[in-house]
C-alpha atoms as one frame of an Amber mdcrd trajectory, in Angstrom:
protein
   0.000   0.000   0.000   2.861   2.367   0.789   4.211   1.849  -2.739   0.935
   3.031  -4.218   0.752   6.122  -2.004   4.382   7.134  -2.567   4.341   6.598
  -6.356   3.559   9.947  -7.986   2.303   8.259 -11.144  -0.851   7.110  -9.387
  -1.520  10.663  -8.208  -1.122  11.971 -11.770  -3.544   9.359 -13.102  -5.994
  10.147 -10.296  -5.832  13.886 -11.050  -6.425  13.287 -14.761  -9.344  10.973
 -14.011 -10.818  13.601 -11.676 -10.559  16.317 -14.332 -12.116  13.937 -16.827
 -15.104  13.157 -14.608 -15.675  16.776 -13.614 -15.459  17.846 -17.263 -18.016
  15.251 -18.268 -20.589  16.123 -15.618 -20.122  19.900 -15.706 -23.037  21.831
 -17.187 -22.858  25.613 -17.608 -25.344  28.040 -16.130 -28.524  28.370 -18.206
 -28.898  32.111 -17.527 -26.485  33.017 -20.341 -26.976  33.324 -24.080 -27.143
  30.238 -26.252 -23.750  30.864 -27.845 -22.063  31.265 -24.447 -23.820  28.171
 -23.118 -22.760  26.142 -26.151 -19.179  27.385 -26.000 -18.842  26.560 -22.300
 -20.436  23.169 -22.846 -18.040  22.244 -25.650 -15.026  23.569 -23.743 -15.869
  21.464 -20.683 -16.298  18.348 -22.818 -13.104  19.188 -24.721 -11.176  19.420
 -21.459 -12.591  16.043 -20.436 -11.532  14.539 -23.770  -8.025  16.045 -23.486
  -7.704  14.634 -19.959  -8.839  11.251 -21.271  -6.175  11.303 -23.984  -3.493
  12.328 -21.471  -4.658   9.587 -19.084  -4.429   6.961 -21.828  -1.027   8.211
 -22.965   0.527   8.157 -19.511  -1.147   4.893 -18.534   0.212   3.111 -21.612
   3.651   4.706 -21.236   4.008   3.782 -17.563   2.492   0.350 -18.133   5.127
  -0.404 -20.785   7.884   0.849 -18.457   6.548  -1.294 -15.602   6.270   1.734
 -13.312   2.678   1.049 -12.262   2.857  -2.680 -11.758   0.380  -2.659  -8.854
  -2.306  -1.169 -11.093  -1.578  -3.443 -14.029  -1.698  -6.454 -11.717  -5.235
  -5.444 -10.761  -6.095  -5.138 -14.449  -4.951  -8.698 -15.139  -7.056 -10.219
 -12.344
């Protein structure tokens, strides 16, 4: 357990997953114009998609390096 807490890679993946989830569930205020609402909606979903791509990139990179073996062991089970 101490290896998981002290490994910064897990914290990076957790932060990216948090940004991804918040970006997906975020909905802008409806008291603004349609164009502003649409822009904020697409920006929040774009941020979520960018976080997803970064998550996948780092997960695959660290999985290939063997740096997150505890997480990949859970994946194999």
